[in-house]
C-alpha positions in Angstrom: -68.8 -112.7 -72.8 -70.1 -110.3 -70.3 -70.6 -106.7 -71.1 -67.9 -104.4 -69.8 -68.7 -102.4 -66.7 -69.0 -98.6 -67.2 -66.1 -96.6 -65.7 -66.8 -95.8 -62.0 -67.4 -92.2 -61.3 -65.2 -90.4 -58.7 -67.0 -90.4 -55.4 -68.7 -87.2 -54.5 -67.0 -85.2 -51.8 -68.3 -85.9 -48.3 -70.7 -83.2 -47.2 -69.0 -81.0 -44.6 -65.6 -82.5 -45.2 -62.6 -80.1 -45.4 -62.2 -80.8 -49.1 -65.9 -80.0 -49.7 -65.6 -76.8 -47.8 -62.5 -75.7 -49.7 -64.2 -76.4 -53.0 -67.3 -74.5 -51.9 -65.1 -71.6 -50.9 -63.4 -71.7 -54.3 -66.8 -71.8 -56.1 -68.2 -68.8 -54.1 -65.0 -66.8 -54.6 -65.1 -67.5 -58.3 -68.7 -66.3 -58.5 -67.7 -63.2 -56.7 -64.7 -62.7 -59.0 -66.9 -62.8 -62.0 -69.1 -60.0 -60.7 -66.2 -57.9 -59.5 -64.2 -58.2 -62.7 -67.3 -57.4 -64.7 -67.7 -54.1 -62.8 -64.1 -52.9 -63.2 -63.5 -54.4 -66.6 -66.3 -52.3 -68.1 -64.8 -48.9 -66.9 -61.7 -49.5 -69.0 -63.6 -50.6 -72.1 -66.1 -47.7 -72.1 -64.5 -45.7 -74.9 -64.4 -48.8 -77.2 -68.1 -49.6 -76.3 -69.1 -46.0 -77.2 -67.4 -46.2 -80.5 -68.6 -49.7 -81.3 -72.3 -49.1 -80.6 -72.7 -45.4 -81.1 -73.6 -44.4 -77.6 -74.1 -40.7 -76.9 -72.0 -39.4 -74.0 -75.1 -39.1 -71.7 -76.4 -42.6 -72.5 -72.9 -44.3 -72.1 -73.1 -43.9 -68.3 -76.1 -46.3 -68.3 -73.7 -49.2 -69.2 -72.6 -48.8 -65.5 -75.7 -47.4 -64.0 -78.1 -50.1 -65.2 -75.9 -52.8 -63.5 -75.5 -50.7 -60.3 -79.2 -50.0 -59.8 -80.2 -53.7 -60.3 -77.4 -55.0 -58.2 -77.8 -52.7 -55.3 -81.6 -52.7 -55.4 -82.1 -56.4 -55.3 -79.4 -57.6 -52.8 -81.5 -57.4 -49.7 -84.5 -59.1 -51.3 -82.2 -61.8 -52.8 -80.6 -62.5 -49.5 -83.9 -63.0 -47.7 -85.2 -65.2 -50.5 -82.1 -67.3 -50.2 -82.9 -67.9 -46.6 -86.4 -68.9 -47.4 -86.0 -71.1 -50.5 -82.4 -72.2 -50.1 -79.1 -70.4 -50.5 -77.7 -73.0 -52.9 -80.7 -72.7 -55.1 -80.4 -68.9 -55.2 -76.6 -69.0 -55.9 -77.1 -71.4 -58.8 -80.0 -69.3 -60.2 -78.1 -66.0 -59.9 -75.0 -67.5 -61.5 -77.1 -68.8 -64.4 -78.8 -65.5 -65.0 -75.5 -63.6 -64.8 -73.8 -66.0 -67.3 -76.7 -65.8 -69.8 -76.9 -62.0 -69.5 -73.1 -61.8 -70.2 -73.6 -63.7 -73.4 -76.5 -61.3 -74.3 -74.2 -58.3 -73.5 -71.4 -59.7 -75.6 -73.7 -60.2 -78.6 -75.4 -56.8 -78.2 -75.7 -54.8 -81.4 -77.4 -51.7 -80.0 -77.2 -49.5 -76.9 -80.7 -50.5 -75.7 -79.9 -54.2 -75.8 -76.6 -53.7 -74.0 -78.2 -51.7 -71.3 -81.0 -54.3 -70.8 -78.3 -57.0 -70.6 -76.4 -55.0 -68.0 -79.5 -54.7 -65.9 -80.0 -58.5 -66.1 -76.3 -59.0 -65.2 -76.9 -56.8 -62.1 -79.9 -58.9 -61.1 -78.0 -62.2 -61.5 -75.0 -60.7 -59.5 -77.4 -59.7 -56.7 -78.9 -63.2 -56.5 -75.5 -64.9 -56.3 -73.6 -62.4 -54.2 -76.3 -61.9 -51.6 -76.1 -65.5 -50.4 -72.3 -66.1 -50.8 -71.3 -64.9 -47.4 -74.3 -66.6 -45.9 -73.1 -69.9 -47.3 -69.6 -69.3 -46.0 -70.6 -68.6 -42.4 -72.7 -71.7 -42.2 -69.9 -73.8 -43.7 -67.0 -72.4 -41.6 -68.1 -72.2 -38.0 -64.7 -72.5 -36.2 -63.3 -69.0 -35.7 -59.9 -69.3 -37.2 -61.2 -71.4 -40.2 -63.9 -68.8 -40.8 -61.4 -65.9 -40.6 -59.3 -67.6 -43.3 -62.3 -68.2 -45.5 -63.5 -64.6 -45.2 -59.9 -63.4 -45.9 -60.1 -65.4 -49.2 -63.5 -64.0 -50.0 -62.4 -60.4 -49.2 -59.2 -60.7 -51.2 -61.3 -61.9 -54.2 -63.4 -58.8 -54.0 -60.7 -56.2 -53.4 -58.0 -57.4 -55.6 -60.4 -58.5 -58.4 -61.3 -54.9 -59.0 -57.7 -54.0 -59.7 -57.1 -57.1 -61.8 -60.2 -56.3 -63.8 -58.6 -53.1 -65.0 -55.6 -55.0 -66.3 -57.7 -57.7 -67.9 -60.1 -55.2 -69.4 -57.3 -53.3 -71.1 -55.8 -56.4 -72.5 -59.0 -58.0 -73.8 -60.3 -54.7 -75.3 -57.0 -54.0 -77.0 -56.4 -57.6 -78.2 -59.9 -59.0 -79.0 -62.5 -56.2 -78.8 -64.9 -55.0 -76.1 -67.3 -57.9 -76.7 -64.9 -60.3 -75.0 -65.0 -58.5 -71.6 -68.5 -60.1 -71.4 -68.1 -63.3 -73.3 -65.2 -64.4 -71.1 -67.9 -65.0 -68.4 -69.4 -67.9 -70.3 -66.8 -70.6 -69.7 -66.2 -69.3 -66.1 -69.9 -69.3 -65.4 -70.5 -72.8 -66.8 -67.6 -74.2 -64.8 -68.9 -72.5 -61.6 -72.4 -73.9 -62.1 -71.1 -77.5 -62.6 -68.9 -77.4 -59.5 -71.3 -75.5 -57.3 -74.1 -78.0 -58.0 -71.9 -80.7 -56.7 -70.2 -79.2 -53.7 -72.4 -76.5 -52.2 -74.4 -77.7 -49.2 -78.0 -78.5 -50.0 -80.2 -76.4 -47.7 -83.9 -76.2 -47.5 -85.5 -73.0 -46.3 -88.8 -72.8 -44.6 -90.5 -71.6 -47.8 -91.9 -68.2 -48.9 -94.8 -68.4 -46.5 -92.3 -68.1 -43.6 -91.4 -64.5 -44.4 -91.9 -63.5 -48.0 -93.4 -60.0 -47.1 -94.2 -58.9 -50.6 -95.1 -55.4 -49.5 -91.8 -55.0 -47.6 -89.9 -56.4 -50.6 -91.5 -53.9 -52.9 -90.8 -51.0 -50.6 -87.2 -51.7 -49.9 -86.3 -52.6 -53.5 -88.1 -49.5 -54.9 -86.5 -47.3 -52.2 -82.9 -48.5 -52.8 -83.3 -48.4 -56.5 -84.7 -44.9 -56.4 -82.0 -43.7 -54.1 -79.2 -45.2 -56.2 -80.8 -43.7 -59.4 -80.9 -40.3 -57.8 -77.3 -40.5 -56.7 -75.9 -41.7 -60.0 -77.7 -38.9 -61.8 -76.4 -36.1 -59.6 -73.6 -35.3 -62.0 -76.2 -34.5 -64.7 -78.8 -32.6 -62.5 -76.9 -31.3 -59.5 -77.4 -31.9 -55.8 -80.1 -29.1 -55.3 -82.1 -29.8 -58.4 -85.8 -30.7 -58.2 -84.9 -34.0 -59.9 -82.4 -35.0 -57.2 -84.3 -33.6 -54.2 -87.6 -35.1 -55.4 -86.2 -38.6 -56.0 -84.2 -38.4 -52.7 -87.3 -37.6 -50.8 -89.2 -40.4 -52.5 -86.4 -42.9 -51.7 -86.4 -41.8 -48.0 -90.2 -42.1 -47.8 -90.1 -45.6 -49.3 -87.3 -46.7 -46.8 -89.2 -45.1 -43.9 -92.4 -47.0 -44.9 -90.3 -50.2 -45.2 -89.0 -49.6 -41.6 -92.6 -49.2 -40.3 -93.6 -52.3 -42.2 -90.8 -54.4 -40.7 -91.8 -53.3 -37.2 -95.4 -54.4 -37.6 -95.4 -57.3 -40.1 -95.9 -60.8 -38.8 -93.2 -62.2 -41.1 -90.9 -59.2 -41.9 -88.4 -59.3 -44.8 -85.8 -57.8 -42.5 -86.4 -58.9 -38.9 -85.2 -55.9 -36.7 -83.4 -58.4 -34.4 -80.6 -58.4 -37.1 -80.0 -54.7 -36.6 -79.9 -54.9 -32.8 -76.4 -56.3 -32.9 -73.9 -53.5 -32.5 -71.4 -55.5 -34.5 -73.8 -55.8 -37.5 -75.1 -52.2 -37.5 -71.7 -50.7 -36.8 -69.9 -52.8 -39.4 -72.4 -51.8 -42.1 -72.0 -48.1 -41.2 -68.2 -48.4 -41.3 -68.4 -50.2 -44.6 -70.5 -47.4 -46.2 -68.0 -44.8 -45.2 -65.0 -46.9 -46.2 -66.3 -47.9 -49.6 -67.4 -44.3 -50.4 -63.9 -43.0 -49.5 -62.0 -45.7 -51.4 -63.7 -44.8 -54.6 -61.3 -42.0 -54.7 -58.4 -44.4 -54.7 -59.6 -47.0 -57.1 -61.1 -44.7 -59.7 -59.6 -41.3 -59.3 -56.0 -42.5 -59.2 -56.7 -44.3 -62.5 -58.1 -41.1 -63.9 -55.1 -39.2 -62.7 -52.8 -41.6 -64.4 -54.7 -41.4 -67.7 -55.8 -37.8 -67.9 -52.9 -36.1 -66.2 -49.9 -38.4 -66.8 -51.1 -39.8 -70.1 -51.1 -43.5 -69.4 -53.1 -45.9 -71.6 -55.6 -48.4 -70.4 -53.3 -51.4 -70.0 -50.5 -49.3 -68.5 -53.0 -47.9 -65.9 -54.1 -51.3 -64.9 -50.5 -52.4 -64.5 -49.7 -49.3 -62.5 -52.5 -50.3 -60.1 -51.4 -53.9 -59.9 -49.0 -53.5 -56.9 -52.0 -52.3 -54.8 -53.9 -55.5 -55.7 -50.8 -57.7 -54.9 -50.3 -55.9 -51.6 -53.9 -56.4 -50.6 -53.7 -60.0 -51.6 -50.6 -60.7 -49.6 -52.0 -59.1 -46.5 -55.5 -60.5 -46.7 -54.5 -64.0 -47.6 -51.2 -64.2 -45.7 -51.6 -62.5 -42.3 -55.0 -61.0 -41.7 -56.5 -64.2 -40.3 -53.6 -64.7 -37.9 -53.8 -61.0 -36.7 -57.6 -61.3 -36.2 -57.2 -64.5 -34.2 -54.6 -62.8 -32.0 -55.8 -59.2 -31.6 -59.5 -59.4 -32.5 -61.5 -58.0 -35.4 -61.9 -54.5 -33.9 -58.2 -53.8 -33.5 -57.2 -55.1 -36.9 -60.0 -53.1 -38.5 -58.8 -49.9 -36.7 -55.2 -50.5 -37.9 -56.4 -51.0 -41.5 -58.5 -47.9 -41.4 -55.6 -45.8 -40.0 -53.4 -47.0 -42.9 -56.1 -46.1 -45.5 -56.6 -42.7 -44.0 -52.9 -42.0 -44.3 -53.0 -43.2 -47.9 -55.7 -40.8 -49.0 -54.1 -38.0 -46.9 -50.8 -38.4 -48.8 -52.6 -38.6 -52.1 -54.1 -35.2 -51.4 -50.5 -33.9 -51.8 -49.7 -35.7 -55.0 -47.7 -33.5 -57.4 -49.0 -32.7 -60.9 -46.0 -34.3 -62.5 -45.6 -37.2 -60.1 -43.0 -39.9 -60.8 -44.6 -43.3 -60.4 -41.6 -45.0 -58.8 -41.1 -42.4 -56.1 -44.5 -40.7 -55.6 -47.1 -43.4 -56.3 -45.5 -46.8 -55.9 -44.7 -46.3 -52.1 -48.3 -45.3 -51.5 -49.6 -48.5 -53.2 -48.1 -50.3 -50.2 -50.4 -48.5 -47.8 -53.3 -50.2 -49.7 -52.4 -53.1 -47.4 -54.8 -51.4 -45.0 -57.7 -52.7 -47.1 -56.4 -56.2 -46.8 -56.6 -55.8 -43.0 -59.8 -53.8 -42.8 -62.1 -55.8 -45.1 -61.8 -59.3 -43.7 -62.2 -57.9 -40.1 -65.2 -55.8 -41.2 -66.8 -58.7 -43.0 -66.4 -60.9 -40.0 -68.1 -58.3 -37.8 -70.8 -57.7 -40.3 -71.7 -61.4 -40.4 -71.2 -62.0 -36.6 -74.9 -61.4 -35.8 -76.2 -63.9 -38.4 -77.8 -67.1 -37.2 -78.2 -69.8 -39.8 -81.7 -68.7 -40.6 -80.7 -65.1 -41.2 -77.3 -65.7 -42.9 -78.5 -64.9 -46.4 -80.2 -61.8 -45.1 -77.2 -60.5 -43.3 -75.0 -61.2 -46.4 -77.5 -59.3 -48.6 -77.6 -56.4 -46.1 -73.8 -56.2 -46.0 -73.5 -56.2 -49.8 -76.3 -53.6 -50.0 -74.5 -51.1 -47.8 -71.4 -51.7 -49.9 -73.3 -50.7 -53.1 -74.9 -47.7 -51.4 -71.5 -46.6 -50.2 -70.1 -47.0 -53.7 -72.9 -45.0 -55.3 -72.5 -42.2 -52.8 -68.7 -42.1 -53.2 -69.1 -42.0 -57.0 -71.6 -39.1 -56.8 -70.1 -37.0 -54.0 -66.4 -37.3 -54.8 -66.6 -37.1 -58.5 -68.9 -34.1 -58.3 -66.5 -32.4 -55.8 -63.5 -33.1 -58.1 -65.3 -31.8 -61.2 -66.5 -28.7 -59.5 -63.0 -27.9 -58.1 -61.4 -28.6 -61.5 -63.9 -26.1 -63.2 -63.1 -23.4 -60.6 -59.3 -23.8 -61.2 -59.7 -23.7 -65.0 -61.7 -20.5 -64.6 -58.9 -19.0 -62.5 -56.4 -19.6 -65.3 -54.7 -22.9 -64.2 -53.8 -25.3 -67.0 -55.7 -28.5 -67.5 -53.3 -30.8 -65.7 -53.1 -28.5 -62.6 -56.9 -28.1 -62.6 -57.5 -31.9 -62.8 -55.0 -32.6 -60.1 -56.5 -29.9 -57.8 -59.9 -31.6 -58.2 -58.5 -35.0 -57.3 -56.7 -33.4 -54.3 -60.1 -32.3 -52.9 -61.7 -35.7 -53.5 -58.7 -37.4 -51.8 -58.9 -35.1 -48.8 -62.7 -35.6 -48.4 -62.1 -39.4 -48.7 -59.5 -39.2 -45.9 -62.1 -37.4 -43.8 -64.7 -40.2 -44.4 -62.1 -42.8 -43.4 -61.4 -40.9 -40.2 -65.1 -40.9 -39.5 -65.2 -44.7 -40.1 -62.3 -45.2 -37.7 -64.1 -43.2 -35.1 -67.2 -45.4 -35.5 -65.1 -48.5 -35.3 -63.5 -47.4 -32.0 -66.7 -46.2 -30.4 -69.6 -48.4 -31.7 -67.9 -51.7 -32.4 -67.0 -53.3 -29.1 -65.4 -56.7 -28.6 -68.0 -58.8 -26.7 -67.1 -60.0 -23.3 -66.1 -63.7 -23.2 -67.6 -65.9 -20.5 -65.2 -67.6 -18.1 -64.3 -71.1 -19.2 -65.7 -72.8 -16.1 -69.0 -71.1 -16.2 -71.9 -72.1 -18.5 -72.6 -69.7 -21.3 -75.9 -67.8 -20.6 -78.5 -67.6 -23.3 -78.3 -64.3 -25.3 -80.7 -61.6 -24.3 -83.6 -60.7 -26.6 -81.9 -57.6 -27.8 -78.4 -59.0 -27.9 -76.4 -60.0 -31.0 -77.4 -63.1 -32.7 -74.9 -65.9 -32.9 -74.4 -68.9 -35.1 -75.0 -72.2 -33.3 -71.3 -73.1 -33.1 -70.1 -69.8 -31.6 -71.2 -70.2 -27.9 -69.6 -73.6 -27.6 -66.4 -72.3 -29.2 -66.2 -69.3 -27.0 -66.9 -71.4 -23.9 -63.9 -73.6 -24.5 -61.5 -71.1 -25.9 -59.5 -68.9 -23.5 -59.7 -65.2 -24.1 -57.5 -63.8 -26.8 -54.6 -61.6 -25.5 -55.1 -57.9 -25.6 
């Protein structure tokens, strides 16, 4: 009697097939969701963490700062390394580091161990996030397909932050703060198993083709120093020797990095990437937009808790309509609008809606009713569902395949710098205004609301500046006539992915 045959394994998805691309998009979005949820989930659980581990008030901020410094400081280096050694390899390594660090954070029994684990989480997040967009733009080369993929990616990042506040409140109240980290273990393992199977295997040219160790040290040290200086502003003040000294050091390191990139034989950041107006302009717009929207994501939550008396779970639920609105717009209509009207116009419309949102929040009453004063404003958050996919497409538009990881890392780096600046500037302005109003005899609720009003107004100004940059710097490239051959791009022109010239040559111009 012959031995039974072992059960046949399901055939692996065909590389490059639609199913494989969809699975790869799901894997990358899940990896992003883990890191985004981790960032917002922690803010809700901070009081429980402080009580559980005995953090001092000054040390507690390092639960957030350690993650932010590692994440923001290592993104650009991680993106370039992904281009050199393989983006799939970098994504898998980063997801593994993040998952292991999450277990370490969940098991932490002391403040020092938790802070160290948070730093490792930030490093793992940087490794995985830096190459995620780079993988997407090389997988999805057709314009409409790429727009839909970026819409999913953008929704995951924007809505995940709001969902994290709800999940953080529920997990903390039901199971304890440890589970906000331990929940990453099954998600991380599942992501690794699927990613190893469906992500495209790519081989970079190797570290010798552009490792630039000196440039890597300069930019990583410069960005980390700058973020550290910004996140400590609340403790030291803007004009303190600590802030000014570290700020000057950060600028000197970045300036040295720029000189190094102009002279190095194999630079870490080839300056050709920044010659694209779309890439440079999109990164500038993103810094302004993310800095401004800190006032919506964080300060509205603080207003609900500190002025209106909401609990952690209730605050997350109150912010949920914004997440649902963003998701409906980014997943439902943003790709179609971008295909019809172009990225620049959709971005401008989204920024205009967000400017109106923060402008109206600057007039929020002290005793606002949620249903009449706040819920209608949540619908204007749809502007983020329009702006972010368009902005992401523009930010990656100059990335050829060999630079896709670098452009992805650069785009994520400017996002983190904008976030750090928004936290420092707007929270400092709000706190200063609140202190002034308290000294003038206003009650606590009025003083807090007055501080938030100032932050919202400044945020609206930043968004107006972002809109101005979008309208003046970001220009829609001229499309060649269908009957004429596509000329080779100029040396100082925007980089393109290999599929884009052929697509543009055979696609009629989009209607204005």
